[in-house]
N, C-alpha and C positions, 0 to 999 in steps of 0.2 A: 248576833253570834260576833267572837270576838275576830277584827282584820286578821290575827293569825290563826287562821284554821288549817287542821290538822285533820279535817276530815274530806271523806272522797266519796262525793256524788256519781253513781253508775253514769245519770243523763248527762253528765257535764264531763264523763272522758271518751278521748278520742279514741280509734280504732288501735292505734298501737298501747296507748293505756294500757285498754281494756284487756288485749293479751297480756300482756304482762304480768297486770293484777290477778287475772286469773291462769296462768301459767301454774301447770302442776310443781311440786316442789318433791318431784321425785330422783330428782339427777343435778348437779351444779350446773351454773347457768352466768353469766354478764348480762348486765344492762347499759346501753351505753345511749347516754342523752343528753341535750346541751344544756344549760342553763337554762332555769326555770323549765324544764321539763315534765319536775314531777318525779323527779328520782329518790329525793329523801322521802315523800310522802309515801310512794310506793314500796320503798324498804318497809318503812313504817307497818304498813298494812299487810304486807306478807308477813313481817313480825306477828303481826296480832291475827292473822292468818294460823300461823303455826303453834304460836301460844295459847289461842283458846278452841283448837280444835284438837289440843294435847296430841299432837304431831312426833313431838320428842323434845330433847332439850335444844338450849337456844341460846347461841350466845350473839350480841350486835357490838362491833366492833369501829372505832372510827379513831382518825389519826390526833385530831385536839382534842384539847380538854373543852375549848369554849362549843366546840360540836356535840362532843358528849353533855352538856350542860342543856345544849339547843335539843338533844333527842332525846334526854331525861323527862323535859317537860311534855313534849310530844307524846312519850308515850303514858306519860300518866292521863293525859286529853283522852287517849282512845282506850284507855284502860288496861295497860299493858305494865308490868314490873319496871321502874325504871332500871332496875337494879341489874339488870338483862346488857347494856349498854357499860361497854369501857373504852378507855383511851389507848391509843398504840403503845405508848412506852411505859404502860402499866401493864398490860395486859402480855407482852413479849415476855415478860418476866415473871408473869403468873399464869401462862399459857394451862388452859385444860381441855379436853377434850368434850365435843357435843356432838347432836346427831345434825344441829344447823348452826352455821353463823353466817350474818349478813356482814358484809363490808361495806360500808358508805365512803364515798369520795376514795375510789379504790386506786387512782391513779396517782395518789401520794405514796404509795407502796412500791418496793422495790422487789424482787425475784426471792429473798428471804423470808421475806413476810409473807408471801403469795403463798409461797411454799408451805408455813409454816401454818396459816389457815387450812390450806390443802387437805394437812396430816393431821388437823386437830378436827376435822369435821366429817361426817359422812357425808352433807352436800353443804357445797361452799358458795353463796350467792354476792355475787359483785355488783356494786353500780357505782359508775362513775362517766369522768368526762375529759378527755385528753386536754382541752383547751383551759381545763382548771388546774393542770398539774402546775403546782407551787414551789415545789423543791428540786427541779432539775440538776440543783448547782451541786446535791446531796453527794457527798463521795464514799459514802458507807450505804449498800443497799440502795442505787441508786434507784428514783421511780420510774417506772415503766408505763407506757403509752397505753389504753385498753386494748390497741390492736396488738400490742407485745404481748400483754396478760394472754388473750386467746390464744395467740400462736403458743410461748411458752404451756397453758394448760389445755390447749385444745376443746375449750369450752366454748359452745352455739353462742353467740351474741343476738341480743334481744334490742331492737333500734326503737326509742320515741325521738320520734322527728318535730313535734311543735311545742313551741315555747308559749307558754299558758302563765308567766308572770309577767315578763316584761312586755310594757305596751312598745308597739311600733316606731312610739315616737323616741322612745329611750332605746334600741335596738338599731334604728337606724345610726346612732350616734355609737352605739357600742362597738358595732361589726366591724366598723374604720381600727381599732385596735384588737380587736380579736386574733392571736394567735394561730388560730387553725385557718383564718379566712374566711370563717364561715360566714351566709348568706343568711344572716340573724333575723332578719326582716319578716322574711318570706317563712320565716317558724313560726311566728309570732299570730296571734289570734285577734286581738284589738287594736285599735289605733290607737287608745290614748290621748289625753286633753291637755297633756302638757309637753315643750321640747324639754329637754334639759338645760339647766343652766351655769354657765360658767363666769361668775363674777370674778372681777380685781378689788383687792381692797388695800390701804393706805398703811396699812399696820396688823401686825397679829392680834392684838386687842379691840379693833375695831372688825374684823374678821371674825373672831368669837361670838363679841356681842353680836354682833347681827345676824350669825348663826342658830343662838338664841333665838333672838326677836322674831325669825322667820319662824320656828316652832312654836313659840306663844302665839302668833297671830294669825295661823292658821289653824292651829289648833292639833297637829299632829302629836298622835301617842304612841303610835308606833316609828321608835326613831333609829337608824344608827349612825353614828359618824365614826369613820373608818380613817385609819392614818398606817403609814406604813412603816412604821416604827413604833417600840413600846413605848420608848421614851418620849412619841409625840402623843401617847397615849395619856402618858403621866402629866406630863405638861398641863394638857387641856383638862383631862379630870380637876385639876388644882384649880385651875383658872375658872372655869364651871362651879365646882364647888365653893368658891372663895365670894362668887356672886351670886349663889341663890338660886341654881338651879342645881335639882337633884340632878346626880349621872351615876350609871352604874358601868365598871370597868372591866374588861381582861387584858392584863398586862404583865408576861413573864407568869410566874407562879402567882398573881395575884387575883382572885377571881372574883368579883361579886356583882353577877350579875344574875340577877333573878327573870326569869324572860316572862311571868307574870303579871309585872308592872309596867306600868307606862312611862319610866322613866327612859332619858334616852339612855341607849347601850352603846361605849366608848370600848373600842379596838382595834387590832390590825385589820388589812386587807386579808391577812392567812385566817386570823381565827372569826374571819366572817363569813368564809365559806360553808354552806350549806344552809346559811338564815336569809332571811326575806323580812324587809320592811317596807311600810309606806312609805316612808321619804329615807333617803337615802344622803348623807351630807359626806363629803371629800374634800377637807379641809388640805391647806400649804401642800398643794398638789403641782409639786415639781420634779417629780423623778422622773429620771431617763429609761432607755430600752430595757434597761433589764428588769425593770419592774414589770414590763408589759402583762404578763400572766395574771399577776397580779390587783393590778389596776381593773383588768378585762373581769375578775371575780368581782372588786367593787361595783362598780359601774352596775352590775348585773346584779346588786342584790334587790333592788328596788321593785314596786310592783307599782308604784303610781309616780312618787317625784324622787329626782335626782340635782344635788346641787352640787357644785365643782366649784372651789373657790380658793385664791390665792394670792399671794404678797410681792410677791416679786416677780419670777420667770414662770411660767404655764411650762407643764410639762411637754417636752417636744415629742410626747408621743399624741398630744392632743392638738398640737401648735396645726397639722395638717388637713384637718379636718373641716370639712366644708360650712362656712358661718351660717348657711340656712338651716342646719340642724341643730343649733342650739340657741339660746337667749343670754345678751352678754349685759343685760339690764332686768330689775323687777317693774312690776306694772304699774305699783302705787304706791303712794309715800307710806311710809311706817316711824313711828317712833320708836328709840332705843329702848332694849330689853331691860337692860341694867337701869337701874333709879342712877347711878353714880356714872352713865352712858346717856344720859336721855336722848343725846344728838347724834343719831346712826344715818350714814350715807345710802344706810342700804333700803332698798323697797321691795312692799311684798310682794309676792305674786298672786294673782288674781284667783280668788279659791274654787274648786270644781267640785263637782259631784261625782262622787265614786264609790260604784258598788261595795261595800265590805265584807260582803260574804263569797270568798274565793277560796277555791280548792286548793291553789298551790302558792 
């Protein structure tokens, strides 16, 4: 089975997930859960239930084009038409009524959008996490927290408690930058086999070459390489493609993502929301506090390995994290990945056995 699994086994659900999965769709409600709690997977399977049982017309709305692409691949995998999903800026110019509207990452939407969803559906189902809100700076239709959406709509909230994606080794690190101050570690179910890596390099070329070397030496085939800005994505894409590593990207209006391939996916922190990867790389990690929510989203995209790299000054968000929570070097020597840069100072991490059959 693919590492990116969109299937849910009843036996692997916790009680909170099972309650959401089995909840009747006779009235609108909200599902709140931390990163890795299975919100998007449960949203997909709620869509599957509605579509396969002919309960009525259905739309799925997400905020970004990247998440739309990810959800389309997921819908194909579970036998539901990918045409059901749309992204916000297209939907708001072409709204239509339906029996059901499912909204994923609802914390990115404001009051006008929430009202539009409620007015265009008999039943609206919202999934989200306030800690992953990325557009709070937006003046037009400022995004609302899950609590604000609940107060505004009067809808009941189902809570997902456990994190089924992150290993505790990653969660201990991630919770140090969590904007909500969440005790993420105690939400996670498995310990994991490796700490995050925080690695310093002398140059951009050395940094990117070493990332490619790690991907190759560890045999990663489900990789996200995440950046703060679109121009960073463009620059790295050019570097990798020029040096023989096939990558795919989402940058501004340029969408080149095929989620069924094993090519590394390059995108911004914002675009990565809702997705997950075996290995996540966060290069040039130097941004300040105003990137807290976005960096939190980025570091919580992995279900196994996390590599944070930089060439100048590390982001102040990470400087206060206790050193025992991460590795500052790799465990065994590697050769450089690119033939033109055969000598790399990076070391490859020791390989580990990992269960590929994960539900979230």
